[in-house]
N, CA, C and O atoms as a GROMACS GRO file, in nm:
protein
  476
    1MET      N    1   2.090   1.950  -1.124
    1MET     CA    2   2.023   1.999  -1.030
    1MET      C    3   1.937   1.867  -0.988
    1MET      O    4   1.883   1.785  -1.061
    2GLY      N    5   1.941   1.875  -0.834
    2GLY     CA    6   1.873   1.768  -0.753
    2GLY      C    7   1.682   1.785  -0.737
    2GLY      O    8   1.622   1.892  -0.732
    3THR      N    9   1.635   1.680  -0.733
    3THR     CA   10   1.491   1.690  -0.691
    3THR      C   11   1.514   1.706  -0.558
    3THR      O   12   1.603   1.657  -0.488
    4GLN      N   13   1.396   1.802  -0.520
    4GLN     CA   14   1.329   1.809  -0.345
    4GLN      C   15   1.189   1.743  -0.368
    4GLN      O   16   1.110   1.749  -0.462
    5THR      N   17   1.187   1.688  -0.268
    5THR     CA   18   1.064   1.663  -0.254
    5THR      C   19   1.002   1.731  -0.084
    5THR      O   20   1.067   1.739   0.021
    6THR      N   21   0.890   1.763  -0.104
    6THR     CA   22   0.825   1.812   0.037
    6THR      C   23   0.687   1.709   0.059
    6THR      O   24   0.625   1.645  -0.026
    7GLY      N   25   0.667   1.720   0.198
    7GLY     CA   26   0.521   1.652   0.192
    7GLY      C   27   0.530   1.685   0.381
    7GLY      O   28   0.622   1.738   0.442
    8THR      N   29   0.409   1.634   0.430
    8THR     CA   30   0.368   1.638   0.598
    8THR      C   31   0.382   1.471   0.611
    8THR      O   32   0.369   1.382   0.527
    9VAL      N   33   0.411   1.470   0.734
    9VAL     CA   34   0.403   1.317   0.814
    9VAL      C   35   0.280   1.296   0.862
    9VAL      O   36   0.274   1.373   0.958
   10LYS      N   37   0.173   1.236   0.854
   10LYS     CA   38   0.082   1.220   0.964
   10LYS      C   39   0.098   1.200   1.091
   10LYS      O   40   0.193   1.123   1.085
   11ALA      N   41   0.083   1.208   1.168
   11ALA     CA   42   0.036   1.195   1.315
   11ALA      C   43   0.002   1.093   1.361
   11ALA      O   44  -0.111   1.070   1.319
   12LEU      N   45   0.049   0.987   1.449
   12LEU     CA   46   0.004   0.855   1.453
   12LEU      C   47  -0.100   0.901   1.547
   12LEU      O   48  -0.055   0.974   1.636
   13ASP      N   49  -0.258   0.873   1.553
   13ASP     CA   50  -0.348   0.870   1.587
   13ASP      C   51  -0.364   0.783   1.749
   13ASP      O   52  -0.389   0.662   1.746
   14PRO      N   53  -0.349   0.847   1.870
   14PRO     CA   54  -0.308   0.708   1.982
   14PRO      C   55  -0.428   0.633   1.983
   14PRO      O   56  -0.414   0.511   1.991
   15LEU      N   57  -0.572   0.690   1.975
   15LEU     CA   58  -0.672   0.590   1.990
   15LEU      C   59  -0.658   0.470   1.908
   15LEU      O   60  -0.703   0.364   1.953
   16ALA      N   61  -0.584   0.472   1.757
   16ALA     CA   62  -0.618   0.390   1.667
   16ALA      C   63  -0.506   0.250   1.705
   16ALA      O   64  -0.505   0.133   1.668
   17ILE      N   65  -0.421   0.327   1.792
   17ILE     CA   66  -0.274   0.257   1.814
   17ILE      C   67  -0.315   0.145   1.939
   17ILE      O   68  -0.270   0.031   1.945
   18GLU      N   69  -0.410   0.207   2.036
   18GLU     CA   70  -0.509   0.143   2.137
   18GLU      C   71  -0.562   0.038   2.086
   18GLU      O   72  -0.526  -0.072   2.128
   19LYS      N   73  -0.680   0.051   1.960
   19LYS     CA   74  -0.773  -0.038   1.921
   19LYS      C   75  -0.668  -0.143   1.844
   19LYS      O   76  -0.697  -0.259   1.869
   20GLN      N   77  -0.594  -0.133   1.790
   20GLN     CA   78  -0.504  -0.271   1.734
   20GLN      C   79  -0.428  -0.296   1.837
   20GLN      O   80  -0.364  -0.219   1.909
   21LYS      N   81  -0.446  -0.492   1.841
   21LYS     CA   82  -0.411  -0.565   1.943
   21LYS      C   83  -0.289  -0.663   1.877
   21LYS      O   84  -0.301  -0.742   1.783
   22ARG      N   85  -0.184  -0.636   1.946
   22ARG     CA   86  -0.076  -0.730   1.831
   22ARG      C   87  -0.086  -0.831   1.965
   22ARG      O   88  -0.110  -0.813   2.085
   23ILE      N   89  -0.048  -0.967   1.863
   23ILE     CA   90  -0.026  -1.100   1.946
   23ILE      C   91   0.069  -1.128   1.866
   23ILE      O   92   0.075  -1.138   1.743
   24THR      N   93   0.173  -1.142   1.983
   24THR     CA   94   0.287  -1.220   1.954
   24THR      C   95   0.328  -1.352   1.952
   24THR      O   96   0.294  -1.421   2.048
   25ILE      N   97   0.402  -1.409   1.855
   25ILE     CA   98   0.373  -1.579   1.888
   25ILE      C   99   0.508  -1.612   1.895
   25ILE      O  100   0.573  -1.562   1.804
   26ILE      N  101   0.576  -1.684   1.976
   26ILE     CA  102   0.763  -1.686   1.977
   26ILE      C  103   0.760  -1.788   1.982
   26ILE      O  104   0.680  -1.850   2.051
   27VAL      N  105   0.876  -1.855   1.886
   27VAL     CA  106   0.920  -2.028   1.913
   27VAL      C  107   1.011  -2.011   1.963
   27VAL      O  108   1.063  -1.901   1.947
   28THR      N  109   1.066  -2.094   2.037
   28THR     CA  110   1.165  -2.184   2.102
   28THR      C  111   1.252  -2.298   2.090
   28THR      O  112   1.200  -2.405   2.056
   29GLU      N  113   1.357  -2.295   2.108
   29GLU     CA  114   1.411  -2.405   2.035
   29GLU      C  115   1.444  -2.551   2.185
   29GLU      O  116   1.435  -2.674   2.181
   30ASN      N  117   1.488  -2.439   2.319
   30ASN     CA  118   1.497  -2.525   2.406
   30ASN      C  119   1.483  -2.470   2.525
   30ASN      O  120   1.581  -2.416   2.577
   31PRO      N  121   1.347  -2.474   2.597
   31PRO     CA  122   1.263  -2.620   2.541
   31PRO      C  123   1.202  -2.580   2.392
   31PRO      O  124   1.178  -2.462   2.363
   32LYS      N  125   1.179  -2.696   2.298
   32LYS     CA  126   1.078  -2.634   2.202
   32LYS      C  127   0.927  -2.631   2.195
   32LYS      O  128   0.853  -2.721   2.154
   33GLN      N  129   0.896  -2.524   2.238
   33GLN     CA  130   0.761  -2.497   2.247
   33GLN      C  131   0.762  -2.330   2.198
   33GLN      O  132   0.848  -2.242   2.187
   34VAL      N  133   0.575  -2.343   2.170
   34VAL     CA  134   0.537  -2.211   2.177
   34VAL      C  135   0.476  -2.098   2.264
   34VAL      O  136   0.406  -2.117   2.363
   35MET      N  137   0.515  -1.967   2.210
   35MET     CA  138   0.459  -1.904   2.338
   35MET      C  139   0.364  -1.781   2.252
   35MET      O  140   0.395  -1.759   2.135
   36VAL      N  141   0.239  -1.698   2.317
   36VAL     CA  142   0.162  -1.625   2.254
   36VAL      C  143   0.157  -1.495   2.385
   36VAL      O  144   0.114  -1.512   2.499
   37ILE      N  145   0.205  -1.384   2.334
   37ILE     CA  146   0.216  -1.252   2.429
   37ILE      C  147   0.102  -1.204   2.371
   37ILE      O  148   0.078  -1.250   2.260
   38PRO      N  149  -0.001  -1.098   2.431
   38PRO     CA  150  -0.065  -1.193   2.564
   38PRO      C  151  -0.180  -1.348   2.537
   38PRO      O  152  -0.274  -1.370   2.461
   39ASP      N  153  -0.127  -1.408   2.616
   39ASP     CA  154  -0.160  -1.559   2.583
   39ASP      C  155  -0.369  -1.522   2.594
   39ASP      O  156  -0.467  -1.579   2.547
   40MET      N  157  -0.347  -1.381   2.694
   40MET     CA  158  -0.531  -1.391   2.617
   40MET      C  159  -0.495  -1.205   2.655
   40MET      O  160  -0.450  -1.141   2.750
   41VAL      N  161  -0.554  -1.172   2.493
   41VAL     CA  162  -0.652  -1.079   2.437
   41VAL      C  163  -0.758  -1.038   2.444
   41VAL      O  164  -0.857  -1.097   2.399
   42ARG      N  165  -0.759  -0.917   2.509
   42ARG     CA  166  -0.880  -0.843   2.514
   42ARG      C  167  -0.911  -0.736   2.421
   42ARG      O  168  -0.850  -0.629   2.418
   43LEU      N  169  -1.008  -0.769   2.345
   43LEU     CA  170  -1.097  -0.695   2.227
   43LEU      C  171  -1.244  -0.610   2.271
   43LEU      O  172  -1.343  -0.655   2.328
   44ASN      N  173  -1.228  -0.532   2.241
   44ASN     CA  174  -1.368  -0.426   2.296
   44ASN      C  175  -1.441  -0.425   2.153
   44ASN      O  176  -1.391  -0.362   2.060
   45LYS      N  177  -1.551  -0.491   2.141
   45LYS     CA  178  -1.630  -0.512   1.960
   45LYS      C  179  -1.687  -0.362   1.948
   45LYS      O  180  -1.681  -0.314   1.835
   46PHE      N  181  -1.737  -0.287   2.043
   46PHE     CA  182  -1.830  -0.207   2.034
   46PHE      C  183  -1.726  -0.047   2.002
   46PHE      O  184  -1.761   0.053   1.939
   47GLU      N  185  -1.572  -0.079   2.085
   47GLU     CA  186  -1.434   0.026   2.017
   47GLU      C  187  -1.417  -0.011   1.934
   47GLU      O  188  -1.343   0.067   1.873
   48LYS      N  189  -1.445  -0.111   1.865
   48LYS     CA  190  -1.376  -0.196   1.709
   48LYS      C  191  -1.217  -0.189   1.714
   48LYS      O  192  -1.140  -0.123   1.643
   49HIS      N  193  -1.190  -0.280   1.823
   49HIS     CA  194  -1.056  -0.306   1.854
   49HIS      C  195  -1.054  -0.435   1.721
   49HIS      O  196  -1.154  -0.470   1.659
   50ALA      N  197  -0.925  -0.483   1.703
   50ALA     CA  198  -0.871  -0.534   1.599
   50ALA      C  199  -0.769  -0.610   1.651
   50ALA      O  200  -0.689  -0.563   1.732
   51ALA      N  201  -0.765  -0.738   1.606
   51ALA     CA  202  -0.666  -0.828   1.675
   51ALA      C  203  -0.553  -0.867   1.541
   51ALA      O  204  -0.617  -0.888   1.438
   52THR      N  205  -0.424  -0.879   1.524
   52THR     CA  206  -0.327  -0.922   1.419
   52THR      C  207  -0.220  -0.991   1.494
   52THR      O  208  -0.138  -0.928   1.560
   53TRP      N  209  -0.219  -1.146   1.483
   53TRP     CA  210  -0.137  -1.247   1.511
   53TRP      C  211  -0.001  -1.218   1.389
   53TRP      O  212  -0.018  -1.199   1.269
   54GLU      N  213   0.147  -1.221   1.472
   54GLU     CA  214   0.230  -1.228   1.404
   54GLU      C  215   0.382  -1.284   1.508
   54GLU      O  216   0.426  -1.267   1.622
   55CYS      N  217   0.419  -1.360   1.376
   55CYS     CA  218   0.552  -1.431   1.467
   55CYS      C  219   0.682  -1.352   1.407
   55CYS      O  220   0.711  -1.334   1.289
   56PRO      N  221   0.739  -1.315   1.507
   56PRO     CA  222   0.866  -1.221   1.426
   56PRO      C  223   0.935  -1.267   1.368
   56PRO      O  224   0.985  -1.222   1.265
   57GLN      N  225   0.955  -1.372   1.423
   57GLN     CA  226   1.065  -1.505   1.350
   57GLN      C  227   1.015  -1.542   1.223
   57GLN      O  228   1.105  -1.620   1.192
   58GLY      N  229   0.962  -1.542   1.158
   58GLY     CA  230   0.904  -1.555   1.085
   58GLY      C  231   0.868  -1.719   1.040
   58GLY      O  232   0.902  -1.758   0.928
   59HIS      N  233   0.801  -1.805   1.132
   59HIS     CA  234   0.743  -1.902   1.150
   59HIS      C  235   0.599  -1.904   1.040
   59HIS      O  236   0.526  -1.805   1.039
   60PRO      N  237   0.578  -1.984   0.981
   60PRO     CA  238   0.440  -2.001   0.902
   60PRO      C  239   0.356  -2.063   1.052
   60PRO      O  240   0.392  -2.158   1.120
   61PHE      N  241   0.216  -1.962   1.078
   61PHE     CA  242   0.149  -2.032   1.196
   61PHE      C  243  -0.013  -2.036   1.189
   61PHE      O  244  -0.059  -1.938   1.129
   62GLU      N  245  -0.074  -2.093   1.219
   62GLU     CA  246  -0.230  -2.092   1.207
   62GLU      C  247  -0.263  -2.085   1.334
   62GLU      O  248  -0.206  -2.136   1.430
   63ILE      N  249  -0.407  -1.984   1.328
   63ILE     CA  250  -0.499  -2.000   1.464
   63ILE      C  251  -0.609  -2.072   1.438
   63ILE      O  252  -0.638  -2.082   1.318
   64SER      N  253  -0.700  -2.141   1.542
   64SER     CA  254  -0.803  -2.247   1.509
   64SER      C  255  -0.893  -2.200   1.568
   64SER      O  256  -0.846  -2.148   1.670
   65PHE      N  257  -1.016  -2.186   1.562
   65PHE     CA  258  -1.087  -2.187   1.681
   65PHE      C  259  -1.198  -2.300   1.676
   65PHE      O  260  -1.181  -2.361   1.570
   66GLY      N  261  -1.312  -2.357   1.752
   66GLY     CA  262  -1.380  -2.460   1.773
   66GLY      C  263  -1.483  -2.440   1.660
   66GLY      O  264  -1.512  -2.321   1.657
   67ALA      N  265  -1.563  -2.524   1.548
   67ALA     CA  266  -1.676  -2.511   1.485
   67ALA      C  267  -1.779  -2.432   1.578
   67ALA      O  268  -1.835  -2.482   1.676
   68GLY      N  269  -1.794  -2.314   1.539
   68GLY     CA  270  -1.899  -2.270   1.554
   68GLY      C  271  -1.812  -2.173   1.680
   68GLY      O  272  -1.894  -2.091   1.721
   69GLU      N  273  -1.720  -2.161   1.731
   69GLU     CA  274  -1.657  -2.126   1.839
   69GLU      C  275  -1.592  -1.980   1.798
   69GLU      O  276  -1.533  -1.928   1.892
   70SER      N  277  -1.591  -1.912   1.690
   70SER     CA  278  -1.491  -1.797   1.660
   70SER      C  279  -1.550  -1.684   1.694
   70SER      O  280  -1.668  -1.675   1.661
   71PRO      N  281  -1.490  -1.570   1.764
   71PRO     CA  282  -1.579  -1.456   1.747
   71PRO      C  283  -1.549  -1.384   1.628
   71PRO      O  284  -1.600  -1.273   1.612
   72PHE      N  285  -1.460  -1.442   1.526
   72PHE     CA  286  -1.440  -1.364   1.396
   72PHE      C  287  -1.508  -1.427   1.249
   72PHE      O  288  -1.546  -1.542   1.230
   73GLU      N  289  -1.509  -1.336   1.174
   73GLU     CA  290  -1.586  -1.389   1.032
   73GLU      C  291  -1.546  -1.577   1.053
   73GLU      O  292  -1.643  -1.650   1.074
   74ARG      N  293  -1.443  -1.625   1.048
   74ARG     CA  294  -1.355  -1.781   1.016
   74ARG      C  295  -1.341  -1.792   1.159
   74ARG      O  296  -1.354  -1.718   1.257
   75GLU      N  297  -1.308  -1.911   1.134
   75GLU     CA  298  -1.265  -2.004   1.216
   75GLU      C  299  -1.090  -2.073   1.236
   75GLU      O  300  -1.038  -2.137   1.328
   76ARG      N  301  -1.029  -2.018   1.087
   76ARG     CA  302  -0.950  -2.073   1.087
   76ARG      C  303  -0.866  -1.921   1.015
   76ARG      O  304  -0.911  -1.843   0.932
   77TYR      N  305  -0.735  -1.919   1.083
   77TYR     CA  306  -0.677  -1.806   0.971
   77TYR      C  307  -0.506  -1.846   1.016
   77TYR      O  308  -0.465  -1.896   1.121
   78ASP      N  309  -0.419  -1.796   0.871
   78ASP     CA  310  -0.319  -1.842   0.924
   78ASP      C  311  -0.205  -1.704   0.928
   78ASP      O  312  -0.242  -1.586   0.930
   79HIS      N  313  -0.082  -1.745   0.929
   79HIS     CA  314   0.040  -1.622   0.906
   79HIS      C  315  -0.023  -1.525   0.776
   79HIS      O  316   0.032  -1.415   0.775
   80THR      N  317  -0.102  -1.540   0.694
   80THR     CA  318  -0.120  -1.426   0.601
   80THR      C  319  -0.206  -1.344   0.573
   80THR      O  320  -0.203  -1.244   0.500
   81ASN      N  321  -0.332  -1.418   0.671
   81ASN     CA  322  -0.430  -1.326   0.714
   81ASN      C  323  -0.478  -1.324   0.820
   81ASN      O  324  -0.596  -1.290   0.825
   82ALA      N  325  -0.405  -1.362   0.953
   82ALA     CA  326  -0.432  -1.338   1.075
   82ALA      C  327  -0.408  -1.181   1.146
   82ALA      O  328  -0.344  -1.136   1.241
   83LYS      N  329  -0.490  -1.130   1.051
   83LYS     CA  330  -0.408  -0.944   1.057
   83LYS      C  331  -0.555  -0.862   1.043
   83LYS      O  332  -0.639  -0.886   0.957
   84ASP      N  333  -0.565  -0.754   1.156
   84ASP     CA  334  -0.696  -0.658   1.150
   84ASP      C  335  -0.816  -0.753   1.189
   84ASP      O  336  -0.918  -0.717   1.130
   85LEU      N  337  -0.833  -0.857   1.265
   85LEU     CA  338  -0.958  -0.899   1.302
   85LEU      C  339  -1.030  -0.836   1.372
   85LEU      O  340  -0.987  -0.783   1.474
   86VAL      N  341  -1.143  -0.826   1.338
   86VAL     CA  342  -1.254  -0.743   1.444
   86VAL      C  343  -1.368  -0.832   1.473
   86VAL      O  344  -1.442  -0.878   1.386
   87PRO      N  345  -1.376  -0.850   1.575
   87PRO     CA  346  -1.503  -0.892   1.640
   87PRO      C  347  -1.639  -0.850   1.575
   87PRO      O  348  -1.680  -0.735   1.561
   88ARG      N  349  -1.724  -1.010   1.525
   88ARG     CA  350  -1.828  -1.028   1.479
   88ARG      C  351  -1.942  -0.942   1.545
   88ARG      O  352  -1.932  -0.940   1.667
   89GLY      N  353  -2.021  -0.888   1.507
   89GLY     CA  354  -2.159  -0.761   1.577
   89GLY      C  355  -2.202  -0.846   1.681
   89GLY      O  356  -2.228  -0.799   1.792
   90ASP      N  357  -2.218  -1.016   1.647
   90ASP     CA  358  -2.296  -1.076   1.714
   90ASP      C  359  -2.230  -1.169   1.840
   90ASP      O  360  -2.284  -1.250   1.915
   91ALA      N  361  -2.101  -1.124   1.830
   91ALA     CA  362  -1.987  -1.196   1.916
   91ALA      C  363  -2.050  -1.215   2.046
   91ALA      O  364  -2.122  -1.121   2.079
   92GLU      N  365  -2.042  -1.309   2.124
   92GLU     CA  366  -2.114  -1.296   2.260
   92GLU      C  367  -2.000  -1.206   2.356
   92GLU      O  368  -1.879  -1.218   2.339
   93ASN      N  369  -2.050  -1.133   2.440
   93ASN     CA  370  -1.975  -1.049   2.510
   93ASN      C  371  -1.955  -1.109   2.654
   93ASN      O  372  -2.054  -1.129   2.724
   94ASN      N  373  -1.826  -1.138   2.698
   94ASN     CA  374  -1.806  -1.220   2.807
   94ASN      C  375  -1.703  -1.207   2.863
   94ASN      O  376  -1.605  -1.268   2.822
   95CYS      N  377  -1.696  -1.126   2.971
   95CYS     CA  378  -1.525  -1.137   3.065
   95CYS      C  379  -1.482  -1.246   3.106
   95CYS      O  380  -1.363  -1.278   3.108
   96HIS      N  381  -1.550  -1.296   3.134
   96HIS     CA  382  -1.509  -1.454   3.173
   96HIS      C  383  -1.538  -1.574   3.148
   96HIS      O  384  -1.545  -1.674   3.219
   97ARG      N  385  -1.561  -1.548   3.015
   97ARG     CA  386  -1.581  -1.715   2.918
   97ARG      C  387  -1.447  -1.606   2.793
   97ARG      O  388  -1.450  -1.494   2.742
   98PRO      N  389  -1.346  -1.725   2.794
   98PRO     CA  390  -1.273  -1.651   2.692
   98PRO      C  391  -1.326  -1.772   2.529
   98PRO      O  392  -1.380  -1.883   2.530
   99TYR      N  393  -1.284  -1.693   2.422
   99TYR     CA  394  -1.302  -1.798   2.305
   99TYR      C  395  -1.160  -1.872   2.323
   99TYR      O  396  -1.052  -1.814   2.321
  100LYS      N  397  -1.173  -1.970   2.335
  100LYS     CA  398  -1.019  -2.054   2.337
  100LYS      C  399  -0.976  -2.128   2.177
  100LYS      O  400  -1.024  -2.219   2.110
  101TYR      N  401  -0.890  -2.056   2.167
  101TYR     CA  402  -0.807  -2.100   2.016
  101TYR      C  403  -0.676  -2.192   2.026
  101TYR      O  404  -0.623  -2.212   2.135
  102THR      N  405  -0.635  -2.237   1.929
  102THR     CA  406  -0.542  -2.351   1.881
  102THR      C  407  -0.449  -2.241   1.780
  102THR      O  408  -0.474  -2.179   1.677
  103VAL      N  409  -0.312  -2.254   1.881
  103VAL     CA  410  -0.179  -2.189   1.749
  103VAL      C  411  -0.105  -2.285   1.733
  103VAL      O  412  -0.060  -2.342   1.833
  104THR      N  413  -0.076  -2.324   1.618
  104THR     CA  414  -0.018  -2.448   1.556
  104THR      C  415   0.140  -2.393   1.475
  104THR      O  416   0.152  -2.282   1.423
  105VAL      N  417   0.192  -2.442   1.477
  105VAL     CA  418   0.337  -2.393   1.420
  105VAL      C  419   0.397  -2.512   1.420
  105VAL      O  420   0.420  -2.554   1.533
  106PRO      N  421   0.448  -2.617   1.283
  106PRO     CA  422   0.492  -2.709   1.240
  106PRO      C  423   0.590  -2.738   1.264
  106PRO      O  424   0.698  -2.695   1.224
  107GLY      N  425   0.564  -2.814   1.331
  107GLY     CA  426   0.740  -2.919   1.413
  107GLY      C  427   0.716  -2.844   1.562
  107GLY      O  428   0.816  -2.839   1.633
  108TYR      N  429   0.607  -2.793   1.608
  108TYR     CA  430   0.657  -2.744   1.766
  108TYR      C  431   0.515  -2.805   1.851
  108TYR      O  432   0.422  -2.848   1.782
  109PRO      N  433   0.506  -2.806   1.984
  109PRO     CA  434   0.354  -2.852   2.045
  109PRO      C  435   0.264  -2.726   2.026
  109PRO      O  436   0.305  -2.613   2.054
  110ALA      N  437   0.130  -2.753   1.975
  110ALA     CA  438   0.003  -2.635   2.007
  110ALA      C  439   0.005  -2.606   2.104
  110ALA      O  440   0.063  -2.670   2.192
  111LEU      N  441  -0.057  -2.503   2.121
  111LEU     CA  442  -0.090  -2.428   2.226
  111LEU      C  443  -0.196  -2.337   2.256
  111LEU      O  444  -0.192  -2.242   2.177
  112ASP      N  445  -0.282  -2.327   2.332
  112ASP     CA  446  -0.443  -2.258   2.346
  112ASP      C  447  -0.446  -2.168   2.450
  112ASP      O  448  -0.459  -2.184   2.572
  113PRO      N  449  -0.428  -2.053   2.370
  113PRO     CA  450  -0.436  -1.952   2.447
  113PRO      C  451  -0.587  -1.901   2.420
  113PRO      O  452  -0.673  -1.986   2.398
  114GLY      N  453  -0.612  -1.796   2.421
  114GLY     CA  454  -0.755  -1.704   2.429
  114GLY      C  455  -0.776  -1.567   2.384
  114GLY      O  456  -0.682  -1.488   2.382
  115VAL      N  457  -0.898  -1.534   2.347
  115VAL     CA  458  -0.971  -1.391   2.312
  115VAL      C  459  -1.081  -1.371   2.379
  115VAL      O  460  -1.183  -1.439   2.367
  116ILE      N  461  -1.062  -1.238   2.483
  116ILE     CA  462  -1.234  -1.220   2.550
  116ILE      C  463  -1.261  -1.141   2.467
  116ILE      O  464  -1.171  -1.099   2.394
  117VAL      N  465  -1.396  -1.094   2.451
  117VAL     CA  466  -1.471  -0.993   2.377
  117VAL      C  467  -1.550  -0.919   2.508
  117VAL      O  468  -1.626  -0.975   2.587
  118GLU      N  469  -1.519  -0.812   2.509
  118GLU     CA  470  -1.580  -0.749   2.640
  118GLU      C  471  -1.705  -0.656   2.560
  118GLU      O  472  -1.706  -0.644   2.437
  119PRO      N  473  -1.792  -0.604   2.635
  119PRO     CA  474  -1.900  -0.504   2.623
  119PRO      C  475  -1.854  -0.334   2.616
  119PRO      O  476  -1.940  -0.247   2.606
   0.00000   0.00000   0.00000
């Protein structure tokens, strides 16, 4: 006699999905370049938006902010820990001043997109 399993599937909370911002790193060979989509991510710290960087192609990568210029707890993250990053409570809100960061993928030119922290 087979085993029967029953259960319920939780519905996805549309607000939780909107709060999770995914930033995709794409690597191309011809021309050899790195692209980031979106190149400017907007996070609202009061709504607890969280950013996650990913490279679906599986390339290792690093994102780094200048010294004292990160809206997050640290200045450097890599493909293993650039996930669910929420802006610090004291990160400056400024729709016109992005926090610039560098995306580095070994063997490819670096790219400098940005993060905007909105009130």
